[in-house]
N, C-alpha and C positions, 0 to 999 in steps of 0.2 A: 280499459275503463274499469276493470275489476280492482277494487282497492283491497290490498292485502291487510291482514291483521298487523297492528303496530304503527301504521301510518296515521291513524286517527286516534284521538284521545278516547278514553272510556266514556266521557261526557258526550262527545260527538256520536259515538256508536249508540249510546242510549237514546239520544235524540232521534237517530235514524229508526230504531225500533219503535219509538213512540209514535212516529209518523206512519211507518209501514204497517204495523199491526191493525189499526182501525181501517186503513185503506184496503187491506187484504180482506178483512171481514166484510166490508161493503162490497168489494168485488165479488166475493163468493155469493152474496145475496143477489147481486145484479146479474151475474152470469147465468144462474139457473132460470132467469126469465127469458134470456135470449137464446141460450144453447139448448136445443131439444135433443132427444136421443139420437136422431139422425145426424146431428152436427157434432156429437162427441168425438167420433174418429177424426174429424177435421181438426178439432181443437188439440187432440193428442198429437197428430202429425205436425201441426204448426209449432207446438211446444218443442218437439224433438228437433224440428228444423231450426228453431231459434238456438237451441243448444249447439247444433252443428255449425251454424253461421258464426257464433261467437268463438268457436275453435278455429275458424278460418282467418288466421292472422295475416294481414296484408303488409308487406314491407313499406316503410315510409322513407322518403329520401334522406332524412336525418339519421338513419340507422336504426330507428325503433320500429315498432309494429303497431297496428290498430286493427279493429275488426268492426263489422256491422253487427246488428242485434236482431233485426227482424221485427221489432216491436211495433213500428208504424204499419207494417204489412198486416199483422194480426189484428191491430186496431181497426183497420179499414175493413177487413173481411168479417170479423166477429164482434167488433166493438172494443173500445179501450179497456173496459173492465176485464174482458176475456184475455186481452193482451197482458194485463197485469198478472193474472193467474199463470198464464203460460210461461212468461219470461221469468217469473219468480221461481217456478218449479225448476226451470233450466238452471237458473243461478244457484239454487239450493244444491242441486246435485253436482254442479261444477265445484262448489266450495267443499262439500262433504266428501265426495268421492275422488276428486281430482286435484284439490288444493288450488283451484283457480279462483281467486277472490277469497277474502277472509270470512270466518264464521262470526267473529265479533263485529266486523264491519258489514255483515250481511244485510242488516236493515238499511244502511246507507246505500249499498249497491242496489237494493230493491227500489228504493226511492228514485235513484238516478235512472236506472235502465228499465224498470218495470212500471214505473208510475209517470215520471216526468217525460220520458221519451215517447211512449205511446200516446199520452194525452196531448202533448205539444204537437206531435205529428198529426194526430187525428183532427185537432183544431185547425191546422193549416189545410188539411185535406178538405174538410167541410167548407172552409172559407173559399177556397179556390174552385171546388167542384160544385158549389151550390147552384142549383138550377139546371145543371147539365144532365142529359140522359145517361142512363147507366152504361151505354156503349160509346159515349162521346170521348173524343180524344183528349178533351180538357181534363177528364178524370185521370188519364195517364200522367199528364203534367202535374196534376194535383198530388198524385201518389209520389212522384219523384220529389217534389218540394216537401211533402210530409216526411219522407225518410230523411232528407237532407237536413231540414230544420230540426226535426225531433232529436236526432243523434247529436247535433251540435249544441243544442240547449242542454242536453244531458252532460256533454263533455265540459261545457262551461261550468256547470254545477260541480263536477268533479274537481276542476281546477280551483274553484273557490274553496271547496272543502279541504283540499290539500294545502292551499296557500295560506289559510288563516291559522293553521296549526302552530307555526313558529311564533306568531304574535300572541296567541292566546295561552299557549302551554309551553313554558320554558323554565329552566332552572334559575338559580340565583345569579348565575353568570350571564344569562341571556341565551344559553345554548338551547336549541329546540329539543323537546322531549320526544316528539313523534316525527311527523313529516318535516324534513329539513328545507323543503321548497317554500319560498315566499310567493306571494301572489304574482309578482313580476316574473317569476320563473314558471309557475304551474299553469297559469292561464294561457300564456303564449304557447307553451309546449302542448297542452291539450288541444287547443284550437288549431294549431298548425297541422296536427295529424288528422283532425276530423274535418276541417274546412277543405282540405285538399284531397285526401284519399278516402278515409272512412265515411265521410258524408256522401261522397259520390257513390261509393259502394252501396250504402244503405238506400240512397235514392234510386239508383239503377235497379237494384234488386226489387224494390217495392213497385216501381213503374213497370218493370218487365213482367212480373207475376200478374199484376192487375191487367195489363194489356193482353197477356195470354188468356186470362180467364174471361175477358170480354169476348174472345173468339171461341173459347172451348168449354166454358163452364159458367154460364150465366146464373144458374140456380145457386151457386156458391156466393156470387156477388149479391144476390137478393137477400141473403140471410140477414145482413145488417142494413140493407136498403130496400125494405119490402115494398114501399109504395112508389119508388122512382121508376118512371116510364122507361121502356126499352124500345128502340127502333125495331119495327116488325121485320124489316129486311135483314137487319143484323141478327135478330133472333133466329130466323130461318137458316142463315148461313152458319150460325153457331151450331145448330142441330146437325147440319150436314157434316161439319168438321168433327163434331163429337163422335159421330159414327165411324169416321175414318181413323181417328187416333184417340184413344181413351186418355183423359187427363191423368188418371191414376198411373198409367204407364209412363207418361212424360215426367210426372213427379218422382217416380221411382228412379228413373234414369238420372234426373238432376241431382237427387240426393246421393246416389251412388257416385256420381262424378265429384260432388263436393267432398265426400268421404275420402276419395283417392287423393284429392288435391289439398287436404288439410295440412300436410307437412310444408306447404308453401312458406309458412312463417319462419321455418328454419333457415331460409335464405338470408334473412336479416341478421346482421352481426349482434344486435341487441334485442331486448324485449320491449314490452310496452312501457311508456313513461309512467313512473310511480308504482311499478310492480317489481322493482329490483329487490333481491334478498339483501339483508343488512350488510353482508360482506361485500357484495357487488356495489351497493350504494356507497359504502365508505371508499372503495377504490375509485369509483367513478367521480365522486365529488371531492376527493382528497380530504375527507374528514379526519380529524384527529381521533375521534371515537364515534361509534354508532350511537345515535340518540338513545338515552336510557330507556324510555318508554317503548321505542321501536324494538330494541333488543329484547325487552321483557315480554312483549306480547306477540312478537313475530312467529313464534313457534307454538302458538296456543293450540292449534288443531293438527294432530299428527296422523290420525287414522284415515289416510286417503288410500284409494285403490291404486291409483297411478301417480305416485308422488313426483315423478320426474318427467311426465309426458311433455311438458312445455319446453323442455330442453333435451328431450330424448331423441330416439331415432325416428325416422319416418314411419316405421311399423308401429311404434308405440302410439304415435298420433292417430294412425288409422284404427288400431284396436280400441283406443279410447273413444274415438268418434262412434264406432259401431256400438260399443257397450253403452255409451251415453244416450244415444238416440233411442235405443231399445228401452232402457230403464225409464227415461223421461216420458217417452210415449206411453208406456204401460201404466205408469203412475198417474198421469193425467187422465188417461182413458178410464182407469178404474175409479178415480176420485170423482170425475165428472159424471160417469154413469151412476154411481151411488147417489150423488147429489140430485140428479134428475129423477131417480126413482123415489127418493125420499120426499122431495119437495115439489117435483114437477106437477103433481096433480092439484096443488093449491093455486097454481097459476093458470088462468084460462088460456087455452091455445088460440092464437089469433087466426082469423079466417085467411084463406088463400089470398095472394097478392091481388088477384083480379077482382076480389070482392071489396077491397079496401083502398083502391086507387084514389077514390074521391074523399077519403077520410084524412083531412090535413094533419090532425094531431098524431096519426100513426106513421107519418112519412118521416124518415130520418133526415133526409136532405131537402125535402120539399119538392113539389112538382116541377117539371121542366118548364121553362118559359120560352 
């Protein structure tokens, strides 16, 4: 789903930044209202996990690969604005340090994966989970649908963005200047990968984490759902399980397992749709020549730390994953801590959940019925 440089026209890239910049400014203002000092490490960890998840390429039956993003999960836990910040930081370091996604197309990638995906997913989650207790099974179903729908809406947008390029931007002979894929090719290709595999991966990931947190870490779920009631028996059971096995230990084990398994994408004979290099694209489609604009802009950014990790050895994948999650986590932690310290005092700290259960306007999802 990462669009490389050259596949989109400069006009399309400019439109992406025109949308992404004000959204990010709004997200920064909104996040400091929700994320307190005690939640900053959680935001940093989730941003790092999003980076790691996007490296975890899953083979698709047609020979390509796709990946989850984690945007819906972050939106459910800390709100969609926090998800926008976290996924944007992960995308930025993927593009700048690892060459995964373009620098010119960064704004469009942000709109697709850091804005559309979390907001679409969170909207589905609120619609399905509305009125359910925080520990209700319906919220697990809502989380699955949030991940599944969110990533497929984003994939549809990518298919449209790639597919309109040949019709809008071509030379005098009608040859495409940028992406050579028409809508009849790009939309089915994107949706095939995401309706079948990537959507299921995003949905299962989101539902599994939320289901686990219902049993092991209710305080984290309350961050974005402060007034939603919790079943007393479930809360008591959660406290017992929390003493037996710390959620932090489980998270560390899961992250370590994902790092080790990141080379799974090497099992597929090809890469993700729409991410081929100009030479590979020409060979795959039998083009007489690489589109002029694609050839011109494809090498715009060269200063990457791991330029060949996507096609390298398993060890390159693993080292890239470790470096990425450390860098992304530290950057988000530092930036969020600074924002909270600079602006946090201007925002009144809400009372504990027990003191505001009857205040309807402060309840994210509304009281249980």
